[in-house]
C-alpha positions in Angstrom: 10.3 -18.9 -27.6 9.3 -17.3 -24.3 10.1 -13.6 -23.7 12.1 -13.0 -20.5 11.7 -9.6 -19.0 14.4 -7.9 -16.9 11.8 -5.6 -15.5 10.6 -6.3 -11.9 7.1 -7.6 -11.4 4.3 -5.1 -10.6 4.0 -6.1 -6.9 7.7 -5.7 -6.4 7.6 -2.2 -7.8 4.5 -1.4 -5.7 6.2 -2.5 -2.5 9.3 -0.4 -3.3 7.1 2.6 -4.1 5.0 2.2 -0.9 8.2 1.9 1.3 9.6 5.1 -0.3 6.3 7.0 0.2 6.0 5.9 3.8 9.5 7.2 4.5 8.7 10.5 2.7 5.2 11.1 4.0 5.2 9.6 7.5 9.0 9.5 8.3 9.0 5.8 9.0 11.0 2.9 7.6 8.6 0.2 6.5 9.7 -3.4 6.2 8.1 -6.4 4.5 6.6 -7.6 7.8 4.8 -4.3 8.4 3.5 -4.2 4.8 2.3 -7.8 5.1 0.5 -7.1 8.4 -1.2 -4.1 7.0 -2.4 -6.2 4.0 -3.7 -8.7 6.5 -5.6 -6.0 8.3 -7.2 -4.9 5.0 -8.0 -8.4 3.9 -9.6 -9.3 7.3 -11.9 -6.3 7.0 -10.4 -4.4 9.9 -9.5 -1.3 7.8 -11.9 1.4 6.8 -12.6 1.9 3.1 -12.3 5.6 2.2 -12.7 5.4 -1.5 -13.0 2.8 -4.2 -11.0 4.1 -7.2 -11.5 1.2 -9.5 -12.4 -2.5 -9.5 -9.0 -3.3 -8.2 -7.7 -0.2 -6.3 -9.2 1.3 -3.1 -8.0 3.8 -0.5 -8.1 2.5 3.1 -7.5 3.9 6.6 -5.3 1.3 8.4 -4.6 1.5 12.1 -1.2 -0.1 12.8 0.5 0.2 16.2 -1.8 3.0 17.3 -1.1 5.1 14.2 -3.5 5.7 11.3 -2.2 5.4 7.7 -4.0 6.2 4.5 -2.9 3.6 2.0 -3.9 2.5 -1.6 -4.5 -1.2 -1.8 -4.4 -3.2 -5.1 -6.6 -6.2 -4.8 -5.2 -7.9 -7.9 -1.6 -7.9 -6.7 -2.7 -8.0 -3.1 -0.2 -5.3 -2.2 -0.2 -1.8 -0.8 0.6 0.4 -3.8 1.4 3.6 -1.9 1.0 5.6 1.3 -1.0 8.8 0.9 -0.4 12.0 2.9 -2.0 12.1 6.3 -4.1 15.2 5.4 -5.2 13.7 2.1 -3.6 16.6 0.1 -1.3 15.7 -2.7 1.9 17.7 -3.2 
């Protein structure tokens, strides 16, 4: 018998979390199209790697519409996990 989970998949939770943090830390409403474009920028090598946190998670500086964003990208789920504060300081 197959177990059916009612919990959302990891990439769905990461997208929701990233959208909330973008609103909180940058004051912007991020849609799926913006997240997808930022992921494409990272995957094409057009973003600057700031720090590699693990084999699957890295911090990037992504320039999107003339604004620079610090984001955490998960290479396994191929999603942006969160937006970090502009100044790099956690609160």
